[in-house]
N, C-alpha and C positions, 0 to 999 in steps of 0.2 A: 503494500500500499504505501503510495508517496504521496506526503504531503504540502501543499502549496509553499510551503513557509522553508523548505530546503532550499530548493533554484535560490533564493533571493537570500539567503546567509552565503553561498557558494558563492554569489555575483563580486568580480573582481572592487574592489575602493577605488574611490576615480582619481585620477592623474596629480602627481602632488603638485603640478604648475598654477594652482588656483592659491597660492599662498596671497596674492594680491588682493583677496576678496575682503580679508581683515582692514587693511587699508582703506581701501575705497568705503568701505560702510563707514567706518569714523571721518572721512572726507565729507562724504555726505549729509551724516548727522551734523556738523561743522556748517553746512553750505544751509541745510535748513534752519538750524537754528537762526543763522546771521537771518535768514528770509525773514523769521519769524520776529526777529527782534523790531528789523526794518517798517516791517507792513501792519505789528499790532503794537507792539511794549513803547515803541519810539512816539508813534500820534499820541497814544491814552495819556504817556506822563508832558505830552507838550499840553493836552487838554486839560489835566491836572495844575499843570503849572496854572493857566491863564485862569482856572476858575479861581486859585488863591489870590492871585493877582486883583481879582475882580471881587473878591470878597474881602480881601485887604482895604480898599480903596473905596467898600462904604460912607456914604458920609447922612449928617441929615437933610432932608428937601429930596435927596435921588431917588428916582422911578422904580421898581422892581417887579419882576414877576419871580413868583418863587413856583418850585418844583410841583407844587399840588397846582398851578394855577389861579393862585390868588396875585392879580394886582393892585397896586399900594405904592404910597408916596412914604421912605421911611422916616420916622416921628425922632428916634433914638437907639442910639447905636453904643453896646455893651460890648462887655469883652468873649460874649459867646453866643449872644441872642443880640435882636435886632426887633423894635417893635415898627412895624409896618400901617398907616392909616388906609385904611380900603372904605371908605365914607366918612362922611363930618361924624367927629365923636366917636367913633368903630375903628379899635384900635387891634391889633393880630400882634400875639409875640413871637417870635421861628428863629430857630437859631440859622445863627450867617449863612450855613452850611446852606441850608435849603434855595437860599436864592437861588434862579438857573440864570439872569440877566439884568442886565440895567439899563431901561428906555433910556432914551433921547426926552430931552424934558420938555414938556409940557405934551405929554402922550395922552394922559391920563388928564383929561380937563374937569370930570365928573367929583376929584376929592378935593 
């Protein structure tokens, strides 16, 4: 009785000429990491730097939009929180990091 595994074991080992495969694999991993850095990591770091500058530059009277979509005028700036006036005598306290963008002056006429 012949089992199918016997011929597989008896086959010859691959040729010894494929030793450069390890170096090629390492080179390919380095190239892929480089591409991932320039396509994903670097732009994300740039956006984070811009957002930190935006948050650091907040001052009273700036018109902002939060991540939740609330638009208003900055009334008070604290260490980690800001107070945003969203309507006449209606103020909301939000974290500085929740500010998504600063609007041009005069964008909000109703506040």
